[in-house]
N, C-alpha and C positions, 0 to 999 in steps of 0.2 A: 503494501498499500504506499502510495506518495506521502510524503509529510506535508508536501506543499510548500517546503521551504528550497530555495535554489542550494545546493550544494557545493561549499567553497572550501576546498582541500588546502587554502592557504592558512585558514584559521587553524591554529595549533591546539589540537584536542590529544595529541599524543606523545609519548616521550621515544627516545632510543635507548638501548641496552647499555651504549656509553653513557648515557647523561648521567650525571652526578646524583639530581633528584631521582632517578631509578635504582640506582645502586644504594642510595639509602632509604627505599619504600618500607614501609611498616608490614610487619606480618604480627596480627594480635591471635594468638590460638585460644580461640573462645569453646574450646571442646571441654567445657565444663558447665555445671549448675551451681547456683550460690544460693545454698537455701541453709537457714537455720544456722549462718556463719561458718558455714563449710563449704570450700571447693571441691566437687565431687566430679572426676572425670565422665565424661559423656559422649557416645560415640556418634550419635545421630547428630550430624551437623549440616548447617549450610554454609557455602563457598559465598564469602563477601569480598565483592569486587569495586573497584574505583572507578567513576565515569573517566577518567584518565586511560587511554588506550596505549598498547603496547605496539612495536613494530608492525605487527600482524593485524592489526585493528581492531583487537580484541581487548576488554575491560582487564586489567591487571588485579589479579588477585590478592588481597592484602590483608585475610585474615578467614577464620572460621567463626561459627556461632550455633549454638545449642538450640535445634529445633526439638522445642518440648513438646509433648502432647495436652491434651486436655487434662488428663490424670496427673500427670507431674505438675501440672500448674498449680492444682488444686493444695497439693503437697506443701508448695509453697505458702498458700494462703492459710493452710493449717498452721505453719511453723510462725507466721505472724499471730494468729489468733492464740496460740499458746502463749508466745512471747506476753502478748496484751493480758492472758487471763482474765477476761472479762474487768479489766481493771486493777487488778492485784497483782499482775507481773511486776518483775524488778524494773523494768523502764519506765512504765507509767507510775509507780511509785516512788521511782528517785526524786530528788530534789532538782528543782530548774537549773541549779547552780552546777549541780553535778553533771546532769546532762549538757549544758553548755559545754565543760570542761571536755566531755568526749567528743563533742562537735569540734573543738578546737584540737584535739588529738588526731581527730579524722583530717583535719585539714593539714596537719602538720606533716602526716603521711602523704595525701593525694599530691602535695607540692612536690613529692620526689619524683611524680611521673609528668609532670606540668608538660616537658618538652614531647614526651610520647603522646599524650593527648593533642597536643598542637598538632602535629604531623598526621594525626590519625583523622583528625577533622578537616584539613587539606586534603588529605587521599580520597578520603570517604563520602564526603559531601562538598568538597572543592571550594572550600573558603580562603581567600586568600590569605597571604600570611598576618597582615596586619589584621583582619577577622578573626582569623581563628585564635590568634594571641588574645586579643580583645574578649571573645567569648569567655576564655578561661580564666581571664584577670579579673573580668568584670564581675564573672561568677563568684569568686572568692571575694572581692571586696562588697558583694550583697550580702554574703554570710556575714560576713565582719560587719557590716551596718546594723543587721539583726540584731545580731549579739550586742552589740555597742549599746542599741536603744533598750535592749531590756535591761541592760545592767544600770544604764544613766536613768532610767526612767520606770523599770518595772513593766511587766507585760499588760498590767492592768490600766496604768496611767495615760496609755494612749488614747483612752476612751473618754467621754465625759457625760455625766461625772463618772470618775473612775472608780472611788470608793475603795482607794488603795488602803488607807489606812481606816482603823475603826471608825466607823460613822454612826451617830444614833437618832434617828428618824422616828417619830410617833411611840417611842418607846421601846423600839426595836433598835438593837446594835449589829451591825453587819461588818465584815470585809469581805473583799472581793479578791479573788485569785483566779487564774484561768486553767483550765484542763483539757485533756486530749478527747476526741471523738472516739477513737478507738483503732480499728483496723482501716488502713486507706490506700488504695489503691491509684497508684501514681502514673498517669500515660501523658509522653509529651512527643512532640513531633522530631522530624530531621532537620528543621533548619536553624533551632536551637538546641540541640539534644541536652548539654550540659546545663545551658544558663537557665532556660524555662524548665527545664526537671527541676532544678535546684531551687529554683524560686519558691516552688512548692516544697520539695521533699524536705528542705534543711528545716525551715519553719514547723513543718509538720513533725519532724522529729524531736525538735528543740521542745516541743511543748508536750512531748510524752506520746504519740502516737507510734504505732508500728506500721510498717511500709510492705506492700508488694510494688514493686517496680517493674514495668514493662518496658523490657528494651526495645527502642525502636527499631523497625526492620531494616532503615537506612538511617546511618548515623548514631548506630549501636556501639561500635567497636569502642569509644570513647568511655562508655560507661564499664564495660569489661574490664579496662584498664582500673577501675577504682577498686573492685571487689577485694582485693588484699588489705587495702587502706579499710575500708569496712569492718573487715575481719579481724583485723587489729583493734581497732578502737570500740566497737559496740557490741553488745551482749547478744547471744545467738538468739538469731528470730527477729530482731528489731527490724531488720533489714531484708528483703529477698529480693532476686532476680528473677523475673520469667523473659524467657526469650522464644524465638519463632514465630508462627503464624498468629497474628491477633483474631483473626477470626475463627482461629479453632481452640484459643487459650481463652480469649477475655470472657465469653458466652458461661463458659464452666465457670470462670472466676465469679461471676455476678450472681449466677444461679445456687450458688453456695449458701447464700444469705448471709455470709461471715463479713461481707463488705460493708463497713460503717460511713465510709464518706469515699467519693471517688473525686479526684483531682485529674482534671483532664485539660490539655492543651492539644489543639489540634481542630479536624473537621467536625460541624454540626451533625453531621450524621451517624459519625461514628458514636461521639456522645449521646445522642437521642437513643442509639440501639442499645447501648451499655444501659442507660439508665432503664430500659424496658425488660433488658434481661435479668434485672435485681428480684430476687425471692419475695422481698418485701419493699419497693420503691418509697414507700410512703415513710421508712424511717433512713431513706438513704441521703446524706448530706452531699450535696453538689457544688463542686467550684470549679468553673470551667472559663479559659480562654480560646473562642472561637475565630470564626472567620471574620475577615474585614473586606469591605469593598469601599475603601474610602476614597473618596472625590476629594481633587483640588477644584477649587472654582477660583480663576482670574478675572477679577471685575476693572473696567476701563482705567480706573484711577491708579492701577497696579504699576508698580517699577518693574518692568518685564527682566531686566538682567537679575534681580533679585528673585523673579519668580522663576525664571529657567534654572537658575542654579540650584536652588530648594527642591524643585521638581526634578532636575536630573536625578540627584540625591534619593528624593523620595520614590521614584520609580523605578531605579536601577541599582540601588545598594544590594548587595548578594542577590543579583539578577532579579530583582524584585521578589524575591520569594522570603517575605514578610508578611504576617498579618495586617502590619502597620503599614506596609507599602502604599502609597499612591497608585489606585486601580485605574482610577478615571480622572481624565482633565478637560474640564469644561470652561471654555474661555469665550469671553463677551466678542460679538462680532466683529465690533469696532476696532478690535486690535488681535484678533485670531490669526490672520494671514502673518502679521509681523510675529508674534508669539511662535508660530510654528516654524518659520525659518530660524529663529534663534534657537530654538529647541533642538532642530534638527542638527545646526553646526555643532553645539554643544554633544549630542549623542552621539556624531561621527568623530566627537576628540576622545570618545573614553576608550580605553586598551583593553584587548580582548586577547585572553589567552589561557594560561597554566595557573595554578593558584599559586605557586612559588614566587611569582615574581607580585610582589606588594603594587607593583602599579597597576597590575591586571585589575580592573573592576569588573569584568564579565567573566567567567569563567564557566567551564561545562555542568551542564543540571544534572543531579544525583538519578532522576527518575528517566529511566530509558524511554519511558511511554511518553513523556510531556512534549515532546515536537508533535506529535499526533494531536492532541489536544488543542495546542497553540494554533496549530495548522488549522483546524476546525474553526475557532473562533475566527481566525483571519477570513477564511472562507465566507463565514456568514457575513461579518462586517461589510468585505466586499460586495457581497450580494446585494448589499443594502445600501451601496453609493459610496464605501468608503476606499479609498487608495493607501498603497504603502508609500509614504514618504522617507521613509531611512530603513534600514535592514533587509530583512526578509531572506536573509543566507544563514547556512547553517552547516556544522560539519560535524557529523556524529550527535552530540547534545550540548556542543558548543552553539549557541544563536546568539548571531548579532541582535543587539536591543532592535525591535521592530516598533515604528511608530506608525499608526493608521489616522486618516482625518479625509475629510469629516466623519467620524462615526455616529450614525442616529441613536438616539434615544431608546428605539426597539431594539437593537444589537443584543447579542447573547451577553455582549462583555459589560452591559450595563446591569448585569442579573447574575451573571457568574464571575467566581474570582479567578482570575488566570493564574495568580501564583508565578509568576515566570516574565522575562523581559520582553512584554507584549504591551504596549503603551496606546490606548484608544483615547483621540482627541477629538473633542466636540465642540460644537459652539452654539452659543444661544443669543438672542436678542433681549429676553427680560429672566429675572431670576426666578419668576412664576413658575415656568414649567420646570426647572430645575428644585424649586420647594415641591412639587408633586411627586419628583421623582424620591427625592430621600424621604420625603413622609411614607412613601409605599413600598422602599427597600426592607429588605430584611437585615442591610447593614445598622449597626448602631453604636460603631466604632469611634470613628473619630471624622473629622471635615478640615479641610484647610480653606481658609480665606486670603487672598492677595490681592490688596488693596493701599490706599495711600490717605493721608487726609482725613477729615470727616464725612467719608463716604456712609451715605442714607442706607445703601444696599448691603452694605456690611454689617450695619447696624440691623436691619431687617433681617439678614440671614443669621446672626447671634440668637437674637431675640425669639426668632423662628423656630432654629435648631436646637438650641440647648435642650430641648424637650427629647431629642431624638440622638444627641450622642455623647458619650462621655469625655471627649476633649474636642475643644474646636481651636485649633491653630491659626495665628496671625502671621501672614508671611513668613510661614515654616512649613516644613515637610511633617506629616505625623511620626509620632515617635512614642516609646513606652518610656522612656526616662525622661529627666533623671530617675531614678528607683526611688526618691521619698516621694515622689508627686503620686498620687493616683492614677492607676490605669484601672480605668473602669470601661462598661461599655454595656448597652441597652440591646434587647429584641434576639438576633440569633449570633451575637457576637459575644458574649459573655455572661455568666453567673457568677458575679463576686467581682470584688477589686483587689487588683495586685499592688502592692509598694514593699517597703521595707517594714512598715509598720502594719498595713491591712494584712500583709501574708501570716502575721501573728494570730490575728484576729479570725481569720478566714479558718485556719486550720486548729481552732481550739474554742473552748467554752468557757463562758464566765461560769464560775462556781462563786457562791457564797456561804461564808460561816456565819450566821446570827442566832442571837439569842435574845430573850425577855432583857431588858435592861435593870438589872439588879445586883447587889454584891457578890451572891454567891455566884452567879453564873458568872461575873466578871471574872472571880476566882479562877474558874474552869478554862475560862477565853485566854486569860494572861499566861497559864500553863499551855496551853497548845501555842499559842502564839510564840512562844520560847523556844518550842521542842518540836514543834512539827514540820517534816521534810517540805510539805505542803506551803508553808509561810515562809522557808527559807529565802531569805532575799539573795538575788541571782548576783 
C-alpha cells in the first residue's frame, strides 16, 4: 500500500556498520519479569527494534522484553495486593519520612544508569540528544521538587484550608494527613516514557500506594534499566512490572477487581476500555492525561515573527508527538498568506535526521504504521481543497514536516489528533465559527492566542473559552510546564490535574483524625501525635 508520501532517500534514516553510533548502540536484555522485588529469568520475549535502520534497511534490534501472559500479569497484581495488605502492609504503614528516604535511595541508584537510559531513549523512540537528556533530568527534578514541597510545607498544607495542625471547630478537634488509595495501575505512553510515568509513579509511591507499572510496548527499555534500582531501594511487592501486549494483559488486571486506582496517560479509547473492564468501576479512582487537539489562533494584530517562532516549536518539537503540541493552526484571512510564507520558510530550515545530532529537530517516528495514517489525513484534506505547501516526503519513518493549506474545518484533521509532523493551516474571517468548532470539540486541553495590544477578539476568546480549556496561552505555544503550574484539562483530554503539588493530591486521600474537644481526649491525641508514624513530619 502506498503511504502517499514521496520517497526521498537523501533523508538520513539509517546508519552504517562503521558508524560510531552503530558501534555504541545499546542492547537491553529484558528477558526477565520484575515482580515482588525479584528479577526472574523469562524465556518468552519480544525483540525490541529501533526506528533507525541498518545498512540493509531493516530496523536494528536494541533489546528484548518479556511477553507476559494474562495469568502472569495477575501475579504482579497479587504481589502489589499482598504488599498493600488492605492498608496494613509495611509500605502503607511506614512514615512519610521513611518513604521519602526510600525514594531518595532509589534516585541515587537510578542516576547510575542515567547515560544508558538517555541512550535508549535516543535509539528506541528517536529523541535527539537534548530531548533525551532533558527528559531524564527533568524527571529527576520533578521528583526532587515533589519531595522538597512535602518537606517544606507538608503534604496537606497545599490544600486550603489544610488543617495541618490540630484545629477546633464547633467543639470537634481534628488534624489532617494524607493516606494512600491502595493498588495503582500506572500506564504511560511512548513519547515521554520516563517523565510522564514518574509524574504519576513517584508521588503515588511517596504517599504509600503500591504499584503495578505497565511497560509501554514502545519506549519500554528505559524502564527495564530501572529494575535493579527498584529492587535495591523498595520493599518486595511495592512496585511490579508488567510487559507484553496491553490488550492481552490489561483487561485481566482490571477484572481482578484489585486495582484501586488507574493512573493513565495515553489515548482516550484505551482509558475508557480499562475503566469498563474493572470488576467494580464505581470504586475505581481515575487519574488521566489523555489526548489534545490544541489550536493556535492568529489574530490580525499578531506579531507574525513571534507567532511563527512559537508555532514552529509548538507543531514540530519531538515531531509533533506530544499531547500539548499545536495540532491545528487557524490564521485570520487578512494575514494568512503572509503567515503561511513565513511559516514555510521557517519549517524548511529545520534540520532532519538521526537523533544523535542535537541540531536535528525532526527524527524518525517510532511507530512503523504512522506514515500510513498521516497519509490518509493528507488525502482527506487534499480532497477537501487543501494543498501541500511544504514537505510531503519521507524515508522509512523519517518524515519531512508537512504543512497543508488551506485546510477546511470539515477535514478529519479538525477532529482527529495526528500526533506527528503534519500541520494543518486554516483561515478564518471571523472568530465566531472558530468558537463554534472549539465549543463542539472533544478537546479540552489548551488554546494558544496570538495577538498584540488591546485586541477585543482576544478578550472574547479568553472569556468564551475559559470554560472549555485548562490552559490558555498568550503569544506562546502550549506546554505542560513549569511543573509547579497546574496542568489541567476538560472533556476527553484529562481527568485530574498534574503538577508538583497536584500529583500529591491526585494519588492520596485526606484522612482526618478527630475527637470531641475535652481534656481526656486531648491526652490521647497528644500521645498519638507524638508517637504515630502517620503524624511523623516528612
